N, C-alpha and C positions, 0 to 999 in steps of 0.2 A: 316841342311843334305842336300850337293848338288844330284840332280835330277840324274839318269842316262840314257845314253844311249844305247839299245838294238839293234844290228845291225843284221837284219835275212839276213844269208851269208851261208843258205844251201842249198840253190835250185846248182841243177846242169848248168841251165843255157841251156836247151835243144835245146831251136830255134833260141838261141844266138851261141850255136852252138863251143863255148870255157869257158874258165872261165871266167866269163867276170868280176868278180870280183875285182878281181889281176891282171885287163890288166892297164895299164898307159894310160891315156888322157888328161893329164896336160904337161904342155913344159917339168917338170922336172921328168917326169914319174909317176906321182903322178895318184892315182886310185882313183875315181866317190867316194870312201869312204874318201880318205885322206880330201877331200875336206867337208863331214858333220862331221871327226871326228874335222877336225879345228876350220869349226861355233862351233861346241859344246863346242870346250875350250873355244872361247872368248864369247860363251854366257852364260856360271856358268858351264854349267854340270860337274862333277865331276870324273866319271869312265864310260869307253865303254867296254860294254860286246858284245864281236860277239860270235855268232848262226852260227856252221860250223856243219857239216862234220868229224868227228871222222881221216878221212886220209887225210883230207887239213888240219890239226893242224901247222903239221911242218912247211908247205905252207907261211899260214897266218901268226906265229907268227917268220920266217924270214923275214918277210917284213913288220911289223908293229911294232913292240918292240924297231928293234933299233932306227925310229923315233917318237916313242909314249914316250919312257923310260923318266922318269922324267916330263911331260907336263900334261899327265893324266892316272890314274889307269885302267889296264885293264884287263879283265880275258873271258876265254873263253868256251863256251858250247858248249856240242853235242848234235846233235839230232838225234836220236837214234831211231828208229822204236819199240820197247820195252820200252820208257820213259815213267813213268805215265801215264802205261795203264790198271794197275792196275789187272795184269797177264792173260788181253786177250792176245790170243795167234792171230796172223795175221794170212791170209794164206800163204801159204810158195812160194806161184807165187808170191804175193805181192812186188814190187820193190819201188813205188811212197810213197816217206815219205806223214804225214797226215796231213800236209797243214801251215799257218802260224800261225793257234791258237795256235795249238801244239808245236812248234817252237819255240812261248812266255813263253809256260808253259815249257818247259825246264829248264827255267833260274831260275825258284821258288825259289831253293838251295842258288843262289848266288845275288838276286836283292832283299833288305829289303826296300825301298823306293822309292818316287813315280819315275815315268821312262816314258821317251818317245822310240819307237818302231818306226823305216823306216827301206827300204829295204837297199841292200849295194848298187842296182846296178844303184837308182834313186839321181837326185842333187835337193836339196829343197830348196838353198839359204840360205845369215844368215838371213836376216828379218825371217823366219819357225820357224828358231832357237828361237835365240831372244823371239819369241813371245809364244812361245813353254814356254821353262823355267819360264815368266812372270808365267804364266797357274799353269806349276808345284805347282811351290812357294807359287803360293797363294790363287789359286780354286780347284787344284785337291781334291777331299774326295772320301772315297769309293764309295758315289752318284751320284759323276759328275767327267765324264771321259772330254776327248775332241779328236777332229780330226782338222790338218790345211786342210780345204777345196780348189782345187783348180778348174778349169775351164774346163772340158771337151777339149770344143775345143782344150787348151792349152800342155793336156797332151796324142796327138792322132799320131801315126807314118805313116810315108808317105811310109813303106816298108813293112804294114802288120796289121795284128788286133792286138789289146790289150783286156786282163780284164782291168776292173775297178769297184770300190765299189760305184754304183750310188748313192749317196744320194737323200732322202726328208726331207724338212726342213719343220717349222712351219713358226706360223705370227713372233714369236722370233728369225728364225735362229738356233734356237736346230734342231739333229736331230729328225725324226720322222721313218725311217724306211733309212735299208741302204742295197742294193740288189748286190750281186756279179754278173755283167753282164756280159757274154765273150764274143768274136769274133766281135769289134768293130768297125767298119773306118768309113771314111771320102767318101761319093760317091758324088761326084759332091756337089752341096752346103746344103746336108744331111749328119747327122749324124745316121750308121744303126747298129744297133747292133743284128748277127745271131747268137741266142743261141734259136729259137724259144720260148721265153717270147717276152711278150707284156711289153709295146709297142716296137715296131719294128724298128721305129726312135726315136732316141731323140734329146731334145731340143736343139740347141745352145749353150745356157746359162744353162745348167745341171751341177752341184757339183759332184764333187767328191772325194776320200777316195783315194790319194795316198802313203795308208800304212805309212803313219805320225800320228801318235796316241800317247795320253797320259793319264798312267796310275795310278792309286793308287795298293800298292801291293794288293790291295783284288781282284784286277781283278784274280789272281794267282788261289784263291781257286775256284772260280766262274767260270773260267776256267776249271777246275778240274774239278768238278763236271760235267758240261756240255760235255763237251769230253766220260766220263763215259755213256753219256746217247748216245753221239753221234757213239761210241762204237759199244753199245748192236745195234742199228739200219742199219748205214751202214758198222762195221767195216768190214763184210767180204765181199764187194766190191772192186774193185780191184783199182778203179780210185777213189773212193771217196777223200774230201779233209774238211778239220776242216780249216776254215776258219775265219779268226781276222770278219770278219762283219758278220758271224753267230753267237758270241758270244756276238754281239755288237747291234744284232739285237733282239735278246732274253732280253740281261742287261735293254733296252726302254720299251720293249712292259711289264718287269714287273717294271718299275717305278723308273728306272734311268733315269739320263740323260747325254748325249751328246754335248757337243759345240761346234760350228763349229769356229773354230775361222782364219778367213780371213788371208792373207799372201799379199804382193806386189814382195814376188820371183817370179822368174822364174824357172818354174820347168821342169828337160829336164832330159831323160833315154836309155838306151841303152838297146834295147827288141832283135833288131839282129842289127846284124855284120854291115849290111845297115846306122845304127844310128851311128855309132862311129864318120865318119867324120864332122856329126851335133855335135856329143856334144864336140869335141877338138875347134870348130870354135866357142861354145857357152863359151868356159872354157879361151879363150884368149878374147875374147870379155872383158867380167865381168873383165882380166888381166890387161888388156889396161888400161879399166876405173876407176883402181883403187882398184875391190872391194877384191883380192887379189895378194899378190904378185908373182911374176915368180917364185923362189922357197919355195914351201910352208914352208917345214919346217927351209929353210936354211941349212950349212953344217956347 
């Protein structure tokens, strides 16, 4: 059975200031997601699942259904505040979604095969998708998940701070810890993290997760159990979030293994509106190099 690609697209893109997930950056109006889906199809994925907010559904379908019809199976999942909460009532004042691990959990009923998870607004590169399919088809088990690992230095923005899942690796290159660090930026020749945690200065060769994960379907039941614990401990905090790295860190501590799959692909993303020209420039370079056609889907 071909693996599934799950795309996290439910965020409101507050820092970017618009719904960046459906903004066109390619020469024929392609979104960043278009390139991810194109790479997933040619790498061997069989289905794409969009995790979105219900109010975005018509917009998403009108953009993606015409070009993906006949190319890959599609499904749409809504991240709602009360999904998979087991009857827990969120505070009435809470507006923030529960976070990335909850977003993935919302796909439990439509994903039954090994699957990868990516962000909607990150460009990961063809090689990353090829390597993920190899792992999903041959190495992914209930005891063994994986991430695609990127160099932190290559994932920063010149226009503001970023949040990253900072990886600790053992001698064999597998994850030992993954810690969500926020407010990371390059200051002079140093990488500084202003989040009150230590170390404040991160190594220039730090390996990070860009939220490209490879999971066995057992991830859903495991995550649902941890989400119930999270709600009991943090559910009444208005801005608490249940991140995928929280689940991954617990999985490792309880004996699971998460491989770090290297890639030679370039990563780039859109965190701030000022990043947009850089993204378009990179896409044009890849097209000039023959990596992608100028009109991704043809007409």
